[in-house]
C-alpha positions in Angstrom: 44.0 -19.9 -67.3 41.8 -20.3 -64.2 41.2 -17.4 -61.8 42.8 -19.3 -59.0 46.0 -19.7 -61.0 45.9 -16.1 -62.1 45.6 -14.9 -58.5 48.4 -17.3 -57.4 50.7 -16.0 -60.1 50.0 -12.4 -59.2 50.7 -13.0 -55.5 53.8 -15.1 -56.4 55.1 -12.2 -58.6 54.5 -9.7 -55.7 56.3 -12.0 -53.3 59.2 -12.4 -55.8 59.5 -8.6 -56.2 59.5 -8.2 -52.4 62.2 -10.8 -51.9 64.2 -9.3 -54.8 64.0 -5.9 -53.1 65.2 -7.4 -49.8 68.2 -9.2 -51.4 69.1 -6.1 -53.4 69.1 -4.0 -50.2 71.2 -6.6 -48.5 73.7 -6.7 -51.3 73.8 -2.9 -51.4 74.5 -2.8 -47.7 77.2 -5.4 -48.0 78.7 -3.5 -50.9 78.7 -0.3 -48.8 80.2 -2.1 -45.8 83.0 -3.7 -48.0 83.8 -0.4 -49.5 84.0 1.4 -46.1 86.1 -1.5 -44.7 88.6 -1.4 -47.6 88.9 2.3 -47.7 89.3 2.6 -44.0 91.9 -0.2 -43.8 93.8 1.1 -46.7 94.0 4.6 -45.2 95.3 3.2 -41.9 97.8 1.1 -43.6 99.0 4.0 -45.7 99.4 6.2 -42.7 101.3 3.5 -40.9 103.6 2.6 -43.7 104.3 6.2 -44.6 106.5 6.4 -41.5 108.9 3.8 -42.9 111.3 6.5 -44.1 113.0 7.1 -40.8 113.3 3.4 -40.2 115.0 3.1 -43.6 117.4 5.9 -42.6 118.4 4.2 -39.4 118.4 0.5 -40.3 118.2 0.4 -44.0 116.3 -2.2 -46.1 116.9 -5.0 -43.6 115.3 -2.9 -40.9 112.2 -2.4 -43.0 111.9 -6.1 -43.7 112.3 -6.9 -40.0 109.6 -4.3 -39.2 107.2 -5.7 -41.8 107.6 -9.2 -40.5 107.0 -8.1 -37.0 104.0 -6.1 -38.1 102.3 -8.9 -40.0 99.0 -8.4 -41.9 97.3 -5.0 -41.6 93.6 -5.7 -41.8 92.2 -6.1 -45.3 95.5 -5.2 -47.1 98.3 -7.2 -48.8 101.7 -5.6 -48.5 104.5 -6.5 -50.9 108.1 -5.2 -50.7 110.1 -5.2 -54.0 113.8 -4.5 -54.4 115.1 -1.9 -56.8 115.5 -4.7 -59.4 111.8 -5.7 -58.8 112.4 -8.9 -56.9 109.9 -9.5 -54.1 111.6 -9.2 -50.8 108.5 -9.6 -48.5 104.8 -10.4 -48.8 102.4 -10.1 -46.0 101.0 -13.5 -44.6 97.5 -14.6 -45.5 94.6 -13.7 -43.2 93.9 -16.3 -40.6 90.2 -15.1 -40.4 88.1 -17.8 -42.0 91.2 -19.1 -43.8 90.6 -21.1 -47.0 87.0 -20.0 -47.5 85.9 -17.6 -50.2 82.6 -16.2 -51.4 81.5 -17.1 -55.0 83.2 -15.0 -57.7 79.9 -13.6 -59.0 79.0 -12.3 -55.5 82.5 -10.9 -55.0 82.1 -9.0 -58.3 78.7 -7.6 -57.2 79.8 -6.3 -53.7 83.5 -5.3 -54.2 85.4 -2.9 -56.3 89.0 -2.8 -57.5 90.9 0.0 -55.7 94.2 1.1 -57.2 97.2 -0.2 -55.4 99.1 2.3 -53.2 102.9 2.5 -53.9 105.5 3.9 -51.5 108.9 4.5 -53.0 112.1 4.1 -51.0 115.6 4.8 -52.2 116.4 1.1 -52.9 113.0 -0.5 -52.7 109.3 -0.2 -53.5 106.4 -1.0 -51.1 103.1 -1.9 -52.8 99.9 -1.8 -50.7 96.8 -3.5 -52.3 93.3 -3.8 -50.7 92.0 -7.3 -50.1 88.2 -7.3 -49.6 87.8 -11.1 -49.6 87.1 -11.4 -45.9 84.5 -8.7 -45.8 82.9 -10.2 -49.0 82.9 -13.6 -47.3 81.2 -12.1 -44.2 78.5 -10.5 -46.5 78.0 -13.8 -48.3 77.5 -15.7 -45.1 75.1 -13.1 -43.9 73.2 -13.3 -47.2 72.9 -17.1 -47.2 70.4 -17.3 -44.3 68.4 -14.6 -45.9 68.3 -16.5 -49.2 67.3 -19.8 -47.5 64.6 -18.0 -45.4 63.3 -16.2 -48.4 63.2 -19.4 -50.5 61.4 -21.3 -47.7 59.0 -18.4 -47.1 58.4 -18.1 -50.9 57.6 -21.8 -51.2 55.5 -22.0 -48.0 53.7 -18.7 -48.9 52.9 -19.9 -52.4 51.5 -23.2 -51.0 49.4 -21.3 -48.4 48.2 -18.8 -51.0 47.2 -21.5 -53.4 45.3 -23.3 -50.7 43.7 -20.2 -49.3 42.7 -18.8 -52.7 41.2 -22.2 -53.6 39.2 -22.1 -50.4 38.1 -18.5 -51.1 37.0 -19.4 -54.6 34.8 -22.3 -53.6 31.7 -20.0 -53.9 32.8 -19.1 -57.4 33.0 -22.8 -58.3 29.5 -23.2 -57.1 28.4 -20.2 -59.1 30.2 -21.6 -62.2 28.4 -24.9 -61.7 25.0 -23.2 -61.3 25.6 -21.1 -64.4 26.4 -24.3 -66.4 23.2 -25.9 -65.2 21.3 -22.7 -66.3 23.0 -23.0 -69.7 21.7 -26.6 -70.0 18.2 -25.4 -69.3 17.8 -26.1 -65.6 16.2 -22.7 -64.9 15.1 -23.8 -61.4 18.7 -23.9 -60.2 19.3 -21.8 -57.0 22.4 -21.2 -54.9 22.4 -21.8 -51.1 23.6 -19.1 -48.7 27.3 -18.6 -49.5 29.9 -17.6 -46.9 31.5 -14.2 -47.2 29.9 -10.8 -47.9 30.8 -10.7 -51.6 30.0 -14.4 -52.2 26.6 -14.0 -50.5 25.8 -10.9 -52.6 26.8 -12.8 -55.8 24.6 -15.8 -54.7 21.7 -13.5 -54.1 22.2 -11.7 -57.4 22.4 -15.1 -59.2 19.2 -16.3 -57.5 17.4 -13.1 -58.6 18.6 -13.5 -62.1 17.7 -17.2 -62.2 14.2 -16.3 -60.9 13.8 -13.7 -63.6 15.0 -16.1 -66.3 12.6 -18.8 -65.1 9.7 -16.4 -65.1 10.6 -15.1 -68.6 11.0 -18.7 -69.9 7.6 -19.6 -68.4 6.1 -16.5 -70.0 7.7 -17.4 -73.3 6.3 -20.9 -73.1 2.9 -19.5 -72.2 3.1 -17.0 -75.1 4.1 -19.8 -77.5 1.3 -22.0 -76.3 -1.1 -19.0 -76.7 0.2 -18.3 -80.2 -0.2 -22.0 -81.1 -3.7 -22.0 -79.8 -4.5 -18.8 -81.6 -3.1 -20.1 -84.8 -5.1 -23.3 -84.4 -8.3 -21.3 -83.6 -7.7 -19.1 -86.7 -7.2 -22.2 -88.8 -10.3 -23.7 -87.4 -12.3 -20.5 -87.9 -11.1 -20.2 -91.4 -12.0 -23.8 -92.1 -15.5 -23.2 -90.6 -16.1 -20.1 -92.7 -14.9 -22.0 -95.7 -17.3 -24.8 -95.0 -20.1 -22.3 -94.4 -19.4 -20.8 -97.8 -19.4 -24.2 -99.4 -22.8 -25.1 -97.7 -24.2 -21.7 -98.9 -23.2 -22.6 -102.4 -24.7 -26.0 -102.1 -27.9 -24.6 -100.7 -28.0 -22.0 -103.5 -27.6 -24.7 -106.1 -30.3 -26.9 -104.5 -32.7 -23.9 -104.4 -32.0 -23.1 -108.0 -32.2 -26.7 -109.3 -34.9 -28.2 -107.1 -37.1 -25.4 -105.9 -36.7 -23.4 -109.1 -38.0 -26.3 -111.1 -40.9 -26.8 -108.7 -41.9 -23.2 -108.9 -41.6 -23.2 -112.7 -43.9 -26.3 -112.7 -46.4 -24.6 -110.4 -46.4 -21.5 -112.6 -46.9 -23.7 -115.7 -49.9 -25.4 -114.1 -51.4 -22.1 -113.1 -51.0 -20.8 -116.6 -52.6 -23.9 -118.0 -55.6 -23.6 -115.6 -56.0 -20.0 -116.5 -56.3 -20.8 -120.2 -58.9 -23.5 -119.6 -61.0 -21.4 -117.2 -60.9 -18.3 -119.4 -64.5 -17.5 -120.4 -65.8 -20.6 -118.5 -65.2 -20.1 -114.7 -64.2 -16.5 -113.6 -63.5 -17.6 -110.1 -61.1 -20.3 -111.2 -59.4 -17.9 -113.6 -58.8 -15.4 -110.7 -57.3 -18.1 -108.6 -55.1 -19.3 -111.5 -53.8 -15.8 -112.0 -53.1 -15.5 -108.3 -51.2 -18.8 -108.4 -49.1 -17.5 -111.3 -48.4 -14.2 -109.5 -47.4 -16.0 -106.3 -45.1 -18.3 -108.3 -43.4 -15.2 -109.7 -43.0 -13.6 -106.3 -41.5 -16.8 -104.8 -39.2 -17.2 -107.8 -38.0 -13.6 -107.4 -37.5 -14.1 -103.7 -35.6 -17.3 -104.3 -33.2 -15.6 -106.7 -32.6 -12.8 -104.2 -31.9 -15.5 -101.5 -29.6 -17.3 -103.9 -27.7 -14.1 -104.6 -27.2 -13.6 -100.8 -26.2 -17.2 -100.3 -23.7 -17.3 -103.2 -23.2 -14.0 -105.1 -22.7 -15.0 -108.7 -20.5 -12.0 -109.4 -18.1 -13.0 -106.7 -17.4 -16.3 -108.3 -17.4 -15.1 -111.9 -15.9 -11.6 -111.8 -14.1 -11.3 -108.4 -14.4 -9.2 -105.3 -14.4 -5.7 -106.9 -17.2 -6.5 -109.3 -19.2 -8.4 -106.6 -18.9 -5.5 -104.2 -20.0 -3.0 -106.9 -22.9 -5.3 -107.7 -23.9 -5.5 -104.0 -23.8 -1.6 -103.7 -25.9 -1.3 -106.9 -28.4 -3.7 -105.5 -28.8 -1.6 -102.3 -28.9 1.6 -104.4 -32.0 0.2 -106.3 -33.7 -0.8 -103.0 -32.7 2.3 -100.9 -33.0 5.2 -103.4 -33.1 7.8 -100.6 -29.6 6.7 -99.2 -26.4 7.9 -100.9 -23.8 5.1 -101.1 -20.2 5.8 -102.3 -17.8 3.1 -103.3 -14.1 3.5 -103.9 -11.6 0.7 -104.7 -7.8 1.0 -104.9 -5.2 -1.4 -105.8 -5.3 -4.8 -107.6 -8.2 -6.4 -105.7 -8.1 -9.4 -108.0 -5.2 -10.7 -106.0 -7.5 -11.6 -103.1 -8.0 -15.3 -103.0 -11.3 -17.0 -102.5 -11.2 -17.0 -98.6 -10.2 -13.3 -98.5 -12.7 -12.2 -101.1 -15.6 -14.1 -99.3 -14.6 -12.6 -95.9 -14.4 -9.1 -97.3 -17.7 -9.5 -99.1 -19.6 -10.9 -96.1 -18.2 -8.1 -93.9 -19.4 -5.4 -96.3 -22.8 -7.2 -96.7 -23.3 -7.4 -93.0 -22.2 -3.8 -92.4 -24.6 -2.5 -95.1 -27.4 -4.5 -93.7 -26.8 -3.1 -90.2 -26.5 0.5 -91.6 -29.9 0.3 -93.3 -31.9 -1.7 -90.8 -30.5 -0.4 -87.5 -28.6 2.9 -88.0 -31.1 4.7 -90.3 -28.1 6.0 -92.2 -28.5 8.5 -95.1 -24.9 8.4 -96.3 -22.6 5.4 -96.5 -19.0 5.3 -97.8 -17.1 2.1 -98.6 -13.4 2.0 -99.3 -11.6 -1.2 -100.3 -7.8 -0.9 -100.8 -5.0 -3.3 -101.4 -1.8 -1.4 -100.5 1.4 -2.7 -101.9 4.3 -3.0 -99.4 7.5 -1.0 -99.9 9.5 -3.8 -98.4 9.7 -6.9 -100.7 10.0 -9.1 -97.6 6.6 -7.9 -96.2 3.2 -8.8 -97.4 0.7 -6.4 -98.9 -2.2 -5.1 -96.8 -5.9 -5.2 -97.6 -8.1 -2.6 -95.9 -11.9 -2.4 -95.9 -13.4 0.8 -94.4 -17.2 1.4 -94.1 -18.5 4.7 -92.6 -22.1 5.7 -92.1 -23.9 8.8 -90.6 -26.4 6.8 -88.7 -27.4 6.9 -85.0 -24.1 5.3 -83.9 -23.5 3.7 -80.5 -25.6 5.8 -78.1 -24.9 3.5 -75.1 -21.3 2.6 -76.2 -22.3 -1.1 -76.1 -23.4 -3.1 -79.2 -25.2 -6.3 -79.0 -23.2 -8.8 -81.1 -26.3 -10.7 -82.0 -27.9 -7.5 -83.3 -25.0 -6.0 -85.1 -23.3 -9.1 -86.4 -20.1 -8.0 -84.6 -19.1 -11.5 -83.6 -19.3 -12.9 -87.1 -17.2 -10.0 -88.6 -14.6 -10.3 -85.8 -14.3 -14.0 -86.3 -13.8 -13.6 -90.1 -11.1 -11.0 -89.6 -9.3 -12.9 -86.8 -9.4 -16.1 -88.8 -7.3 -14.3 -91.5 -4.9 -13.0 -88.8 -6.1 -9.4 -89.2 -7.2 -6.5 -87.1 -10.8 -5.3 -86.6 -11.9 -1.9 -85.2 -15.3 -0.1 -84.7 -15.3 3.4 -83.5 -17.5 6.5 -83.6 -17.5 8.8 -86.5 -17.8 12.6 -86.1 -20.3 14.3 -86.0 -22.3 11.1 -85.9 -22.3 7.5 -87.2 -19.8 4.6 -87.1 -16.7 3.6 -88.9 -15.8 -0.1 -89.3 -12.2 -0.9 -90.3 -11.0 -4.4 -91.2 -7.3 -5.1 -92.2 -5.2 -8.1 -92.9 -2.1 -9.1 -94.9 -2.3 -10.6 -98.4 0.6 -12.8 -99.4 
């Protein structure tokens, strides 16, 4: 049901109640008037007829009949004279006032009441006096008819005017309804013009403010969605780049091992052969041959260390936990004066290749920075895979590396020096979080975290 129809029905009901009250008051007034008329007329008639006794004593029954005929009708009363045997001797004539016209029976029942007939007993006759309210009821009915017609006309005209005026008053609401429908369809730039009326103008202004807020929020959501899409694409690209870098490192490591390793082995074999031939013959050549063999061994050892950095064998064969332990052991052998602690928790074998390589490279870079730049004496590494308590959420991997080195004295770290950019990119490519903050009383703490499906 529309608001216009609801308002029209409410006003119609109020008008109907008001008209009903007026009609009810009119009927009550008519009822009171009819009652007063009948009671008054009946009292006058009784007083008048009560004096018939002396007429009967002087002239008898004939004198009473002659008196009644000369008297005629007494206002709103019907007079009937009966003989001692009950035969009617006289009946008052009908009223000449609005003769032949009567009010409807239902209306007469509403406004009149039956009064008991008055009886006057004479020695040889009985006089019966009965109230007749029909004329007073007819007057009330004729007075009510104009009121009914006027009320009906006013009711119809009023309803028509109310319907038209309410429709005109609700035009701003129709505009507001149309604008809301357009907003529902996605037309967030919809705005209302200046509406007529104080309330309509305020509603229009409120709608325009709401529409502006919705449009700004929608633009922000679209921008955020585009940013998330770009971030996801950047992460995917960065992850692909790091994956390709690891592949290239593996390829370079294989090339070094297969090609350069064979060449170094051949050089060492030639040096050994020259040394055998020059032994006891040419001391200078023998010295050079031994130097060539020693250089070959040094190059071969350096090559294997480079291969280990390019593609850690333990990472491919035994997994992240073993590779990290191998990395720590290697640094312990080279930096005996530095205490390095390693603690692993959780099932780290669940890390896939990309996650394992990222965590290993971050630890490798952090250790290298701690030794070369921070002059650390104590380093602690914690690698944890924490299982989620919620089955719908992924587990969390956390890598924390803390040292007691010089820290960030100027609070600004050169990314090219500390490898910050590379570590950040690796973590962000996996959708994780990266943080670097000071450690009390001195040193730095690096924390990298990401989810593991």
